[in-house]
LOKE-492131 format. One record per residue (C-alpha): x, y, z; residue in one letter. Coordinates in Angstrom, 3 decimals, always signed. Layout:
BEGIN
<atom c1="X" c2="Y" c3="Z" roro="a"/>
...
***
This chain:
BEGIN
<atom c1="+110.076" c2="+152.035" c3="+138.562" roro="x"/>
<atom c1="+110.188" c2="+153.439" c3="+134.975" roro="x"/>
<atom c1="+107.371" c2="+152.990" c3="+132.342" roro="x"/>
<atom c1="+107.312" c2="+154.367" c3="+128.835" roro="x"/>
<atom c1="+105.198" c2="+157.258" c3="+128.687" roro="x"/>
<atom c1="+104.336" c2="+158.566" c3="+125.122" roro="x"/>
<atom c1="+102.580" c2="+162.279" c3="+124.803" roro="x"/>
<atom c1="+101.316" c2="+163.158" c3="+121.751" roro="x"/>
<atom c1="+101.347" c2="+167.055" c3="+121.249" roro="x"/>
<atom c1="+103.597" c2="+169.566" c3="+121.745" roro="x"/>
<atom c1="+101.119" c2="+172.571" c3="+123.077" roro="x"/>
<atom c1="+100.428" c2="+173.427" c3="+126.819" roro="x"/>
<atom c1="+98.993" c2="+170.654" c3="+127.595" roro="x"/>
<atom c1="+101.774" c2="+168.226" c3="+125.873" roro="x"/>
<atom c1="+104.761" c2="+170.148" c3="+127.125" roro="x"/>
<atom c1="+103.283" c2="+170.604" c3="+130.520" roro="x"/>
<atom c1="+102.565" c2="+167.059" c3="+131.050" roro="x"/>
<atom c1="+106.128" c2="+166.265" c3="+130.216" roro="x"/>
<atom c1="+107.851" c2="+168.624" c3="+132.381" roro="x"/>
<atom c1="+105.721" c2="+166.881" c3="+135.265" roro="x"/>
<atom c1="+106.366" c2="+163.446" c3="+134.448" roro="x"/>
<atom c1="+110.198" c2="+164.065" c3="+133.956" roro="x"/>
<atom c1="+110.339" c2="+165.542" c3="+137.246" roro="x"/>
<atom c1="+108.904" c2="+162.628" c3="+138.769" roro="x"/>
<atom c1="+111.684" c2="+160.721" c3="+137.285" roro="x"/>
<atom c1="+109.557" c2="+158.730" c3="+134.462" roro="x"/>
<atom c1="+110.605" c2="+157.891" c3="+130.838" roro="x"/>
<atom c1="+109.093" c2="+160.358" c3="+128.240" roro="x"/>
<atom c1="+108.429" c2="+160.687" c3="+124.658" roro="x"/>
<atom c1="+107.300" c2="+163.743" c3="+123.446" roro="x"/>
<atom c1="+105.844" c2="+163.743" c3="+119.698" roro="x"/>
<atom c1="+105.022" c2="+166.877" c3="+117.815" roro="x"/>
<atom c1="+104.264" c2="+167.907" c3="+114.509" roro="x"/>
<atom c1="+106.160" c2="+171.023" c3="+114.928" roro="x"/>
<atom c1="+109.363" c2="+171.839" c3="+116.521" roro="x"/>
<atom c1="+108.255" c2="+174.797" c3="+118.799" roro="x"/>
<atom c1="+105.387" c2="+175.587" c3="+121.211" roro="x"/>
<atom c1="+103.462" c2="+178.316" c3="+120.038" roro="x"/>
<atom c1="+102.572" c2="+180.540" c3="+122.726" roro="x"/>
<atom c1="+99.169" c2="+181.371" c3="+121.227" roro="x"/>
<atom c1="+97.634" c2="+183.853" c3="+124.266" roro="x"/>
<atom c1="+100.491" c2="+186.608" c3="+123.029" roro="x"/>
<atom c1="+100.317" c2="+185.528" c3="+119.403" roro="x"/>
<atom c1="+97.533" c2="+188.424" c3="+118.929" roro="x"/>
<atom c1="+100.666" c2="+190.946" c3="+118.893" roro="x"/>
<atom c1="+102.408" c2="+189.538" c3="+115.793" roro="x"/>
<atom c1="+99.771" c2="+191.207" c3="+113.250" roro="x"/>
<atom c1="+100.466" c2="+194.558" c3="+114.946" roro="x"/>
<atom c1="+104.139" c2="+194.526" c3="+115.373" roro="x"/>
<atom c1="+104.661" c2="+194.121" c3="+118.848" roro="x"/>
<atom c1="+105.953" c2="+190.567" c3="+118.636" roro="x"/>
<atom c1="+108.031" c2="+188.732" c3="+116.229" roro="x"/>
<atom c1="+107.251" c2="+185.216" c3="+115.532" roro="x"/>
<atom c1="+110.491" c2="+183.995" c3="+117.068" roro="x"/>
<atom c1="+109.046" c2="+185.590" c3="+120.473" roro="x"/>
<atom c1="+106.304" c2="+183.881" c3="+120.492" roro="x"/>
<atom c1="+107.361" c2="+180.403" c3="+119.717" roro="x"/>
<atom c1="+109.644" c2="+178.300" c3="+122.123" roro="x"/>
<atom c1="+111.814" c2="+175.639" c3="+120.768" roro="x"/>
<atom c1="+111.167" c2="+172.171" c3="+121.891" roro="x"/>
<atom c1="+114.734" c2="+171.149" c3="+121.636" roro="x"/>
<atom c1="+115.388" c2="+173.675" c3="+124.393" roro="x"/>
<atom c1="+112.555" c2="+172.276" c3="+126.501" roro="x"/>
<atom c1="+113.817" c2="+168.763" c3="+125.419" roro="x"/>
<atom c1="+117.088" c2="+169.342" c3="+126.626" roro="x"/>
<atom c1="+116.089" c2="+171.061" c3="+129.652" roro="x"/>
<atom c1="+113.801" c2="+168.902" c3="+131.288" roro="x"/>
<atom c1="+115.286" c2="+165.390" c3="+129.664" roro="x"/>
<atom c1="+112.418" c2="+164.116" c3="+127.606" roro="x"/>
<atom c1="+113.037" c2="+162.543" c3="+124.075" roro="x"/>
<atom c1="+111.572" c2="+164.586" c3="+121.376" roro="x"/>
<atom c1="+110.074" c2="+163.129" c3="+117.992" roro="x"/>
<atom c1="+108.945" c2="+165.535" c3="+115.187" roro="x"/>
<atom c1="+106.390" c2="+163.547" c3="+113.317" roro="x"/>
<atom c1="+103.202" c2="+163.457" c3="+112.236" roro="x"/>
<atom c1="+100.781" c2="+161.061" c3="+114.055" roro="x"/>
<atom c1="+98.488" c2="+158.888" c3="+111.365" roro="x"/>
<atom c1="+96.597" c2="+156.703" c3="+113.921" roro="x"/>
<atom c1="+96.065" c2="+155.471" c3="+117.358" roro="x"/>
<atom c1="+95.560" c2="+151.791" c3="+118.400" roro="x"/>
<atom c1="+94.805" c2="+151.904" c3="+121.852" roro="x"/>
<atom c1="+93.878" c2="+147.998" c3="+121.880" roro="x"/>
<atom c1="+97.481" c2="+147.177" c3="+120.746" roro="x"/>
<atom c1="+99.070" c2="+150.230" c3="+122.982" roro="x"/>
<atom c1="+100.617" c2="+151.282" c3="+119.117" roro="x"/>
<atom c1="+100.899" c2="+154.710" c3="+117.727" roro="x"/>
<atom c1="+101.386" c2="+154.889" c3="+113.974" roro="x"/>
<atom c1="+103.471" c2="+157.769" c3="+112.691" roro="x"/>
<atom c1="+104.451" c2="+158.942" c3="+109.590" roro="x"/>
<atom c1="+107.635" c2="+157.596" c3="+109.836" roro="x"/>
<atom c1="+107.562" c2="+155.079" c3="+112.424" roro="x"/>
<atom c1="+105.327" c2="+153.270" c3="+114.913" roro="x"/>
<atom c1="+105.794" c2="+153.525" c3="+118.808" roro="x"/>
<atom c1="+104.659" c2="+151.518" c3="+121.444" roro="x"/>
<atom c1="+103.820" c2="+152.574" c3="+125.172" roro="x"/>
<atom c1="+103.004" c2="+151.504" c3="+128.415" roro="x"/>
<atom c1="+100.782" c2="+154.930" c3="+129.260" roro="x"/>
<atom c1="+99.679" c2="+157.485" c3="+126.502" roro="x"/>
<atom c1="+98.698" c2="+160.779" c3="+126.662" roro="x"/>
<atom c1="+96.756" c2="+162.261" c3="+124.004" roro="x"/>
<atom c1="+97.079" c2="+166.232" c3="+123.686" roro="x"/>
<atom c1="+96.907" c2="+167.141" c3="+120.225" roro="x"/>
<atom c1="+94.510" c2="+169.879" c3="+120.192" roro="x"/>
<atom c1="+91.003" c2="+169.955" c3="+118.119" roro="x"/>
<atom c1="+90.373" c2="+170.487" c3="+114.640" roro="x"/>
<atom c1="+87.903" c2="+173.111" c3="+113.505" roro="x"/>
<atom c1="+84.124" c2="+173.106" c3="+112.089" roro="x"/>
<atom c1="+84.360" c2="+173.886" c3="+108.375" roro="x"/>
<atom c1="+82.509" c2="+176.325" c3="+107.095" roro="x"/>
<atom c1="+81.963" c2="+176.894" c3="+103.145" roro="x"/>
<atom c1="+84.555" c2="+179.027" c3="+101.792" roro="x"/>
<atom c1="+86.709" c2="+178.893" c3="+104.997" roro="x"/>
<atom c1="+89.828" c2="+179.287" c3="+102.885" roro="x"/>
<atom c1="+88.865" c2="+182.870" c3="+102.446" roro="x"/>
<atom c1="+89.087" c2="+183.840" c3="+105.940" roro="x"/>
<atom c1="+92.417" c2="+184.106" c3="+108.264" roro="x"/>
<atom c1="+92.465" c2="+182.511" c3="+111.915" roro="x"/>
<atom c1="+94.612" c2="+183.691" c3="+114.896" roro="x"/>
<atom c1="+94.114" c2="+180.542" c3="+116.607" roro="x"/>
<atom c1="+94.929" c2="+178.351" c3="+113.398" roro="x"/>
<atom c1="+98.006" c2="+177.442" c3="+112.028" roro="x"/>
<atom c1="+100.747" c2="+179.556" c3="+113.833" roro="x"/>
<atom c1="+102.210" c2="+181.208" c3="+110.788" roro="x"/>
<atom c1="+98.743" c2="+182.665" c3="+109.923" roro="x"/>
<atom c1="+99.763" c2="+185.246" c3="+112.506" roro="x"/>
<atom c1="+102.279" c2="+186.666" c3="+110.056" roro="x"/>
<atom c1="+99.935" c2="+186.588" c3="+107.087" roro="x"/>
<atom c1="+97.365" c2="+188.400" c3="+109.110" roro="x"/>
<atom c1="+99.939" c2="+191.079" c3="+109.733" roro="x"/>
<atom c1="+100.798" c2="+190.968" c3="+106.119" roro="x"/>
<atom c1="+97.421" c2="+191.840" c3="+104.826" roro="x"/>
<atom c1="+97.098" c2="+194.382" c3="+107.307" roro="x"/>
<atom c1="+100.242" c2="+196.403" c3="+106.325" roro="x"/>
<atom c1="+98.790" c2="+196.042" c3="+102.376" roro="x"/>
<atom c1="+95.356" c2="+197.546" c3="+103.774" roro="x"/>
<atom c1="+97.096" c2="+200.432" c3="+105.498" roro="x"/>
<atom c1="+99.748" c2="+200.973" c3="+102.738" roro="x"/>
<atom c1="+96.402" c2="+201.458" c3="+100.639" roro="x"/>
<atom c1="+94.903" c2="+203.479" c3="+103.182" roro="x"/>
<atom c1="+91.572" c2="+202.398" c3="+103.967" roro="x"/>
<atom c1="+89.588" c2="+199.302" c3="+104.292" roro="x"/>
<atom c1="+86.558" c2="+196.903" c3="+105.481" roro="x"/>
<atom c1="+87.781" c2="+194.174" c3="+108.554" roro="x"/>
<atom c1="+85.488" c2="+191.919" c3="+109.774" roro="x"/>
<atom c1="+86.781" c2="+189.922" c3="+112.718" roro="x"/>
<atom c1="+84.495" c2="+187.157" c3="+114.323" roro="x"/>
<atom c1="+84.177" c2="+183.337" c3="+115.608" roro="x"/>
<atom c1="+82.073" c2="+180.575" c3="+115.227" roro="x"/>
<atom c1="+80.622" c2="+177.530" c3="+117.405" roro="x"/>
<atom c1="+80.168" c2="+173.768" c3="+117.160" roro="x"/>
<atom c1="+76.439" c2="+172.973" c3="+117.071" roro="x"/>
<atom c1="+77.112" c2="+169.365" c3="+118.050" roro="x"/>
<atom c1="+78.906" c2="+170.342" c3="+121.230" roro="x"/>
<atom c1="+76.396" c2="+171.322" c3="+123.809" roro="x"/>
<atom c1="+78.822" c2="+172.124" c3="+126.188" roro="x"/>
<atom c1="+79.847" c2="+175.016" c3="+123.900" roro="x"/>
<atom c1="+83.540" c2="+174.328" c3="+125.173" roro="x"/>
<atom c1="+84.904" c2="+174.611" c3="+121.957" roro="x"/>
<atom c1="+84.173" c2="+178.136" c3="+121.231" roro="x"/>
<atom c1="+87.144" c2="+180.145" c3="+121.598" roro="x"/>
<atom c1="+86.093" c2="+183.887" c3="+121.517" roro="x"/>
<atom c1="+88.722" c2="+185.889" c3="+123.439" roro="x"/>
<atom c1="+91.260" c2="+186.112" c3="+120.833" roro="x"/>
<atom c1="+88.900" c2="+187.517" c3="+118.753" roro="x"/>
<atom c1="+87.850" c2="+190.464" c3="+120.884" roro="x"/>
<atom c1="+91.519" c2="+191.103" c3="+121.677" roro="x"/>
<atom c1="+92.630" c2="+191.160" c3="+117.908" roro="x"/>
<atom c1="+89.953" c2="+193.711" c3="+117.277" roro="x"/>
<atom c1="+90.872" c2="+196.066" c3="+120.094" roro="x"/>
<atom c1="+94.144" c2="+195.806" c3="+119.342" roro="x"/>
<atom c1="+93.402" c2="+196.491" c3="+115.401" roro="x"/>
<atom c1="+91.958" c2="+199.638" c3="+116.280" roro="x"/>
<atom c1="+94.565" c2="+200.941" c3="+118.513" roro="x"/>
<atom c1="+96.971" c2="+199.969" c3="+116.160" roro="x"/>
<atom c1="+95.343" c2="+201.723" c3="+113.189" roro="x"/>
<atom c1="+94.941" c2="+204.864" c3="+115.440" roro="x"/>
<atom c1="+98.601" c2="+204.667" c3="+115.606" roro="x"/>
<atom c1="+98.889" c2="+204.948" c3="+112.242" roro="x"/>
<atom c1="+96.610" c2="+207.740" c3="+111.806" roro="x"/>
<atom c1="+93.960" c2="+205.653" c3="+109.662" roro="x"/>
<atom c1="+91.545" c2="+204.539" c3="+112.140" roro="x"/>
<atom c1="+88.713" c2="+206.766" c3="+110.707" roro="x"/>
<atom c1="+89.411" c2="+205.351" c3="+107.289" roro="x"/>
<atom c1="+88.494" c2="+201.667" c3="+108.586" roro="x"/>
<atom c1="+85.323" c2="+200.164" c3="+109.241" roro="x"/>
<atom c1="+85.530" c2="+197.212" c3="+111.754" roro="x"/>
<atom c1="+82.667" c2="+194.891" c3="+112.161" roro="x"/>
<atom c1="+82.522" c2="+192.046" c3="+114.802" roro="x"/>
<atom c1="+80.363" c2="+189.356" c3="+113.814" roro="x"/>
<atom c1="+79.084" c2="+185.649" c3="+115.479" roro="x"/>
<atom c1="+76.229" c2="+183.459" c3="+115.105" roro="x"/>
<atom c1="+75.258" c2="+183.580" c3="+119.029" roro="x"/>
<atom c1="+72.721" c2="+185.994" c3="+120.154" roro="x"/>
<atom c1="+75.043" c2="+186.675" c3="+123.182" roro="x"/>
<atom c1="+78.841" c2="+186.071" c3="+122.049" roro="x"/>
<atom c1="+80.768" c2="+186.332" c3="+124.989" roro="x"/>
<atom c1="+78.607" c2="+185.306" c3="+127.320" roro="x"/>
<atom c1="+80.519" c2="+182.898" c3="+129.410" roro="x"/>
<atom c1="+81.991" c2="+185.809" c3="+130.745" roro="x"/>
<atom c1="+79.105" c2="+186.580" c3="+132.718" roro="x"/>
<atom c1="+76.410" c2="+189.238" c3="+132.038" roro="x"/>
<atom c1="+78.128" c2="+191.952" c3="+133.683" roro="x"/>
<atom c1="+81.205" c2="+191.078" c3="+131.452" roro="x"/>
<atom c1="+78.801" c2="+190.959" c3="+128.504" roro="x"/>
<atom c1="+77.479" c2="+194.546" c3="+129.253" roro="x"/>
<atom c1="+81.084" c2="+195.870" c3="+129.503" roro="x"/>
<atom c1="+82.443" c2="+194.300" c3="+126.197" roro="x"/>
<atom c1="+79.263" c2="+196.300" c3="+124.659" roro="x"/>
<atom c1="+80.614" c2="+199.344" c3="+126.062" roro="x"/>
<atom c1="+84.173" c2="+198.790" c3="+124.846" roro="x"/>
<atom c1="+82.546" c2="+198.168" c3="+121.179" roro="x"/>
<atom c1="+80.915" c2="+201.719" c3="+121.438" roro="x"/>
<atom c1="+84.410" c2="+203.404" c3="+122.734" roro="x"/>
<atom c1="+86.149" c2="+201.951" c3="+119.827" roro="x"/>
<atom c1="+83.378" c2="+202.351" c3="+117.121" roro="x"/>
<atom c1="+82.989" c2="+198.596" c3="+116.357" roro="x"/>
<atom c1="+79.996" c2="+197.680" c3="+114.395" roro="x"/>
<atom c1="+78.578" c2="+194.338" c3="+115.140" roro="x"/>
<atom c1="+76.509" c2="+191.585" c3="+113.342" roro="x"/>
<atom c1="+75.448" c2="+188.594" c3="+115.889" roro="x"/>
<atom c1="+72.597" c2="+186.396" c3="+116.245" roro="x"/>
<atom c1="+72.416" c2="+185.062" c3="+112.614" roro="x"/>
<atom c1="+74.024" c2="+181.753" c3="+111.348" roro="x"/>
<atom c1="+76.945" c2="+182.155" c3="+109.000" roro="x"/>
<atom c1="+76.547" c2="+180.577" c3="+105.573" roro="x"/>
<atom c1="+79.751" c2="+180.550" c3="+104.030" roro="x"/>
<atom c1="+82.463" c2="+183.106" c3="+102.840" roro="x"/>
<atom c1="+83.753" c2="+184.370" c3="+99.637" roro="x"/>
<atom c1="+86.551" c2="+186.739" c3="+98.658" roro="x"/>
<atom c1="+85.753" c2="+189.852" c3="+100.538" roro="x"/>
<atom c1="+81.900" c2="+188.549" c3="+101.835" roro="x"/>
<atom c1="+80.780" c2="+187.056" c3="+104.953" roro="x"/>
<atom c1="+77.138" c2="+185.573" c3="+103.738" roro="x"/>
<atom c1="+74.921" c2="+185.102" c3="+106.241" roro="x"/>
<atom c1="+71.640" c2="+182.590" c3="+106.408" roro="x"/>
<atom c1="+69.154" c2="+185.096" c3="+106.548" roro="x"/>
<atom c1="+70.398" c2="+186.550" c3="+103.060" roro="x"/>
<atom c1="+72.221" c2="+189.255" c3="+104.424" roro="x"/>
<atom c1="+75.982" c2="+189.881" c3="+103.694" roro="x"/>
<atom c1="+78.976" c2="+191.467" c3="+105.370" roro="x"/>
<atom c1="+81.904" c2="+193.023" c3="+102.960" roro="x"/>
<atom c1="+85.337" c2="+193.034" c3="+104.129" roro="x"/>
<atom c1="+88.792" c2="+193.050" c3="+102.592" roro="x"/>
<atom c1="+89.998" c2="+191.069" c3="+105.218" roro="x"/>
<atom c1="+87.957" c2="+188.545" c3="+107.091" roro="x"/>
<atom c1="+89.184" c2="+186.931" c3="+110.142" roro="x"/>
<atom c1="+87.320" c2="+184.394" c3="+111.830" roro="x"/>
<atom c1="+87.930" c2="+181.667" c3="+114.386" roro="x"/>
<atom c1="+85.943" c2="+178.692" c3="+114.165" roro="x"/>
<atom c1="+84.588" c2="+176.512" c3="+116.491" roro="x"/>
<atom c1="+86.402" c2="+173.660" c3="+117.553" roro="x"/>
<atom c1="+85.592" c2="+169.622" c3="+116.667" roro="x"/>
<atom c1="+87.317" c2="+166.609" c3="+117.505" roro="x"/>
<atom c1="+90.857" c2="+165.828" c3="+116.002" roro="x"/>
<atom c1="+90.614" c2="+164.064" c3="+112.456" roro="x"/>
<atom c1="+92.946" c2="+161.558" c3="+113.596" roro="x"/>
<atom c1="+90.536" c2="+160.797" c3="+116.588" roro="x"/>
<atom c1="+88.143" c2="+159.844" c3="+114.121" roro="x"/>
<atom c1="+90.337" c2="+157.140" c3="+112.662" roro="x"/>
<atom c1="+91.364" c2="+155.788" c3="+115.896" roro="x"/>
<atom c1="+89.788" c2="+153.356" c3="+118.317" roro="x"/>
<atom c1="+89.507" c2="+156.013" c3="+120.966" roro="x"/>
<atom c1="+86.128" c2="+156.831" c3="+122.578" roro="x"/>
<atom c1="+84.350" c2="+160.141" c3="+121.698" roro="x"/>
<atom c1="+81.410" c2="+162.396" c3="+122.049" roro="x"/>
<atom c1="+79.226" c2="+163.445" c3="+119.046" roro="x"/>
<atom c1="+81.438" c2="+166.482" c3="+118.657" roro="x"/>
<atom c1="+84.429" c2="+164.340" c3="+118.022" roro="x"/>
<atom c1="+86.192" c2="+164.836" c3="+121.427" roro="x"/>
<atom c1="+87.680" c2="+162.085" c3="+123.972" roro="x"/>
<atom c1="+85.408" c2="+160.939" c3="+126.270" roro="x"/>
<atom c1="+87.212" c2="+161.172" c3="+129.664" roro="x"/>
<atom c1="+86.327" c2="+161.154" c3="+133.577" roro="x"/>
<atom c1="+87.413" c2="+163.745" c3="+136.008" roro="x"/>
<atom c1="+91.085" c2="+161.975" c3="+136.282" roro="x"/>
<atom c1="+91.609" c2="+162.690" c3="+132.485" roro="x"/>
<atom c1="+91.586" c2="+159.057" c3="+132.151" roro="x"/>
<atom c1="+89.828" c2="+157.991" c3="+128.594" roro="x"/>
<atom c1="+86.465" c2="+155.874" c3="+129.023" roro="x"/>
<atom c1="+87.145" c2="+152.256" c3="+129.271" roro="x"/>
<atom c1="+90.789" c2="+152.563" c3="+128.821" roro="x"/>
<atom c1="+93.215" c2="+152.005" c3="+131.904" roro="x"/>
<atom c1="+96.616" c2="+153.381" c3="+130.598" roro="x"/>
<atom c1="+95.400" c2="+156.535" c3="+127.810" roro="x"/>
<atom c1="+94.834" c2="+159.758" c3="+129.052" roro="x"/>
<atom c1="+93.216" c2="+162.652" c3="+127.113" roro="x"/>
<atom c1="+94.229" c2="+166.440" c3="+128.130" roro="x"/>
<atom c1="+93.674" c2="+169.915" c3="+126.758" roro="x"/>
<atom c1="+91.550" c2="+170.811" c3="+123.549" roro="x"/>
<atom c1="+91.239" c2="+167.391" c3="+122.428" roro="x"/>
<atom c1="+89.106" c2="+166.077" c3="+125.616" roro="x"/>
<atom c1="+85.476" c2="+166.661" c3="+126.181" roro="x"/>
<atom c1="+85.637" c2="+169.024" c3="+129.059" roro="x"/>
<atom c1="+82.898" c2="+168.390" c3="+131.416" roro="x"/>
<atom c1="+81.628" c2="+170.936" c3="+133.578" roro="x"/>
<atom c1="+79.049" c2="+174.088" c3="+133.953" roro="x"/>
<atom c1="+77.616" c2="+175.718" c3="+131.394" roro="x"/>
<atom c1="+80.387" c2="+178.657" c3="+131.168" roro="x"/>
<atom c1="+83.204" c2="+176.254" c3="+131.288" roro="x"/>
<atom c1="+85.947" c2="+177.239" c3="+128.147" roro="x"/>
<atom c1="+89.094" c2="+175.343" c3="+127.217" roro="x"/>
<atom c1="+92.008" c2="+177.742" c3="+128.243" roro="x"/>
<atom c1="+95.871" c2="+177.036" c3="+128.084" roro="x"/>
<atom c1="+95.697" c2="+177.447" c3="+132.296" roro="x"/>
<atom c1="+92.879" c2="+174.544" c3="+132.279" roro="x"/>
<atom c1="+95.083" c2="+172.471" c3="+129.700" roro="x"/>
<atom c1="+97.936" c2="+172.681" c3="+131.947" roro="x"/>
<atom c1="+95.733" c2="+172.100" c3="+135.193" roro="x"/>
<atom c1="+94.847" c2="+168.458" c3="+133.493" roro="x"/>
<atom c1="+98.441" c2="+168.040" c3="+132.532" roro="x"/>
<atom c1="+99.216" c2="+168.436" c3="+136.376" roro="x"/>
<atom c1="+96.182" c2="+166.050" c3="+137.106" roro="x"/>
<atom c1="+97.161" c2="+163.628" c3="+134.592" roro="x"/>
<atom c1="+100.909" c2="+163.367" c3="+135.686" roro="x"/>
<atom c1="+100.051" c2="+162.836" c3="+139.247" roro="x"/>
<atom c1="+97.629" c2="+159.970" c3="+138.503" roro="x"/>
<atom c1="+99.975" c2="+158.329" c3="+136.105" roro="x"/>
<atom c1="+102.531" c2="+158.098" c3="+138.692" roro="x"/>
<atom c1="+100.321" c2="+156.794" c3="+141.458" roro="x"/>
<atom c1="+99.022" c2="+154.269" c3="+138.813" roro="x"/>
<atom c1="+102.541" c2="+153.042" c3="+137.981" roro="x"/>
<atom c1="+103.511" c2="+153.392" c3="+142.072" roro="x"/>
<atom c1="+100.424" c2="+151.227" c3="+142.524" roro="x"/>
<atom c1="+98.873" c2="+154.112" c3="+144.997" roro="x"/>
<atom c1="+95.017" c2="+154.561" c3="+144.946" roro="x"/>
<atom c1="+95.517" c2="+158.174" c3="+145.101" roro="x"/>
<atom c1="+93.814" c2="+160.285" c3="+142.157" roro="x"/>
<atom c1="+93.221" c2="+163.535" c3="+141.492" roro="x"/>
<atom c1="+90.739" c2="+165.541" c3="+139.206" roro="x"/>
<atom c1="+90.363" c2="+168.556" c3="+137.122" roro="x"/>
<atom c1="+86.962" c2="+169.315" c3="+137.599" roro="x"/>
<atom c1="+87.063" c2="+171.431" c3="+140.635" roro="x"/>
<atom c1="+89.609" c2="+173.696" c3="+139.017" roro="x"/>
<atom c1="+87.467" c2="+174.799" c3="+136.396" roro="x"/>
<atom c1="+87.303" c2="+178.587" c3="+136.168" roro="x"/>
<atom c1="+87.779" c2="+181.170" c3="+133.553" roro="x"/>
<atom c1="+90.656" c2="+183.742" c3="+134.294" roro="x"/>
<atom c1="+92.333" c2="+186.082" c3="+131.348" roro="x"/>
<atom c1="+93.724" c2="+189.476" c3="+130.631" roro="x"/>
<atom c1="+92.031" c2="+190.453" c3="+127.631" roro="x"/>
<atom c1="+94.150" c2="+192.652" c3="+126.030" roro="x"/>
<atom c1="+92.803" c2="+195.921" c3="+124.190" roro="x"/>
<atom c1="+96.614" c2="+196.871" c3="+122.806" roro="x"/>
<atom c1="+96.661" c2="+200.029" c3="+125.666" roro="x"/>
<atom c1="+95.113" c2="+198.461" c3="+128.356" roro="x"/>
<atom c1="+92.932" c2="+195.311" c3="+129.057" roro="x"/>
<atom c1="+90.241" c2="+194.008" c3="+131.140" roro="x"/>
<atom c1="+90.848" c2="+191.386" c3="+133.872" roro="x"/>
<atom c1="+87.868" c2="+188.428" c3="+133.547" roro="x"/>
<atom c1="+87.492" c2="+185.836" c3="+136.132" roro="x"/>
<atom c1="+84.475" c2="+183.378" c3="+136.530" roro="x"/>
<atom c1="+84.088" c2="+180.624" c3="+138.790" roro="x"/>
<atom c1="+80.966" c2="+179.529" c3="+140.082" roro="x"/>
<atom c1="+78.402" c2="+181.990" c3="+140.661" roro="x"/>
<atom c1="+81.081" c2="+184.371" c3="+140.490" roro="x"/>
<atom c1="+81.901" c2="+186.447" c3="+137.361" roro="x"/>
<atom c1="+83.981" c2="+189.924" c3="+137.229" roro="x"/>
<atom c1="+85.431" c2="+191.806" c3="+134.334" roro="x"/>
<atom c1="+87.380" c2="+194.641" c3="+135.768" roro="x"/>
<atom c1="+88.895" c2="+197.360" c3="+133.105" roro="x"/>
<atom c1="+92.578" c2="+197.749" c3="+133.746" roro="x"/>
<atom c1="+93.638" c2="+200.806" c3="+131.548" roro="x"/>
<atom c1="+97.362" c2="+200.863" c3="+130.535" roro="x"/>
<atom c1="+97.998" c2="+198.742" c3="+133.485" roro="x"/>
<atom c1="+96.453" c2="+195.301" c3="+131.943" roro="x"/>
<atom c1="+98.170" c2="+195.736" c3="+128.631" roro="x"/>
<atom c1="+101.539" c2="+195.411" c3="+130.662" roro="x"/>
<atom c1="+100.386" c2="+192.892" c3="+132.975" roro="x"/>
<atom c1="+100.013" c2="+190.650" c3="+129.946" roro="x"/>
<atom c1="+103.184" c2="+191.425" c3="+128.617" roro="x"/>
<atom c1="+104.764" c2="+190.327" c3="+131.874" roro="x"/>
<atom c1="+103.094" c2="+187.177" c3="+131.722" roro="x"/>
<atom c1="+104.069" c2="+186.200" c3="+128.235" roro="x"/>
<atom c1="+107.881" c2="+187.167" c3="+129.537" roro="x"/>
<atom c1="+106.931" c2="+185.026" c3="+132.517" roro="x"/>
<atom c1="+105.664" c2="+182.190" c3="+130.808" roro="x"/>
<atom c1="+108.555" c2="+181.728" c3="+128.463" roro="x"/>
<atom c1="+111.259" c2="+182.148" c3="+130.748" roro="x"/>
<atom c1="+109.735" c2="+180.034" c3="+133.546" roro="x"/>
<atom c1="+109.064" c2="+177.003" c3="+130.927" roro="x"/>
<atom c1="+112.763" c2="+177.472" c3="+129.788" roro="x"/>
<atom c1="+113.777" c2="+177.381" c3="+133.459" roro="x"/>
<atom c1="+115.234" c2="+180.921" c3="+133.907" roro="x"/>
<atom c1="+112.528" c2="+181.882" c3="+136.304" roro="x"/>
<atom c1="+110.848" c2="+180.115" c3="+139.244" roro="x"/>
<atom c1="+107.378" c2="+178.691" c3="+138.467" roro="x"/>
<atom c1="+104.633" c2="+180.044" c3="+140.437" roro="x"/>
<atom c1="+102.266" c2="+177.715" c3="+141.068" roro="x"/>
<atom c1="+98.678" c2="+177.967" c3="+139.368" roro="x"/>
<atom c1="+100.216" c2="+180.128" c3="+136.780" roro="x"/>
***
């Protein structure tokens, strides 16, 4: 039995949900505001000339053709769940089941336009590359790389610090390769007292050793007041000069959701239960960054968790359609796992319950992350078999 299922968002969560539901034989419409799936975890290599933009973007048309879901490239204007309708810029869609997977917006800090983010608009990775090349051509400079949080998000799941660490280490290696590292000052900054704490205490200490090895200065534990052209201003009156400011803001609820009738927490994320079903609504699910993730204090929103939520949701919708009572939950799958790339190596980071690990992997780690990128893209395109859990 087929039911019309609409998925909003063409990122990790939305695409995985579309694939899983099509494999179960359901009619699926995927709506995305861009025509490609951007593989953010390997976009860190665009600024340092290890990847081109096209290497990191999977055309959604290819995925649509491969798996048989309908693709609509359009902007979502509003969601009216009481009427089972979605207002797009060019049309209105109705649905029997809805999966919201549009990601999250960013916490606004005054002067944010004076920064660049590796986790923002995909094309910013190219802007960062151009800015870095200009500084290298100049021969010297000051670079500041940091991330922030959301004061309204008590779980701190909307903090995305890993890519900032990866970028800072990749910059160090790239500048060394270009024989100009000694001419650059690189500073890490964050308003938290212990940025990176989610990885575990042992991991945090090892991160400090990485900073020392790469000669990286740090400014932490002070609230960021604003960004100006070439300056980071802090609440204590101190400043940080920089020719290139790279900053990953904390996440906040998607602006479209604020205008919708979907229930949200104080930070603007959609309230869901363990089955990823939106609170109080039987036929709407929310997955990935747009949802209010529940779990331990160290829980983080990562790509593999988004895909777990997609798989759980596909299973639950399928059983709901079949009128079966069986359901799956996402919470028991929560963990932190990543290969934090340094440009010439990596560190394997893992955390679950009371276990936390950070294992340096010189040389091998970098190639492991490259292998994962190759695997992810080609398994999505159906050129490689999918390994469960990856």
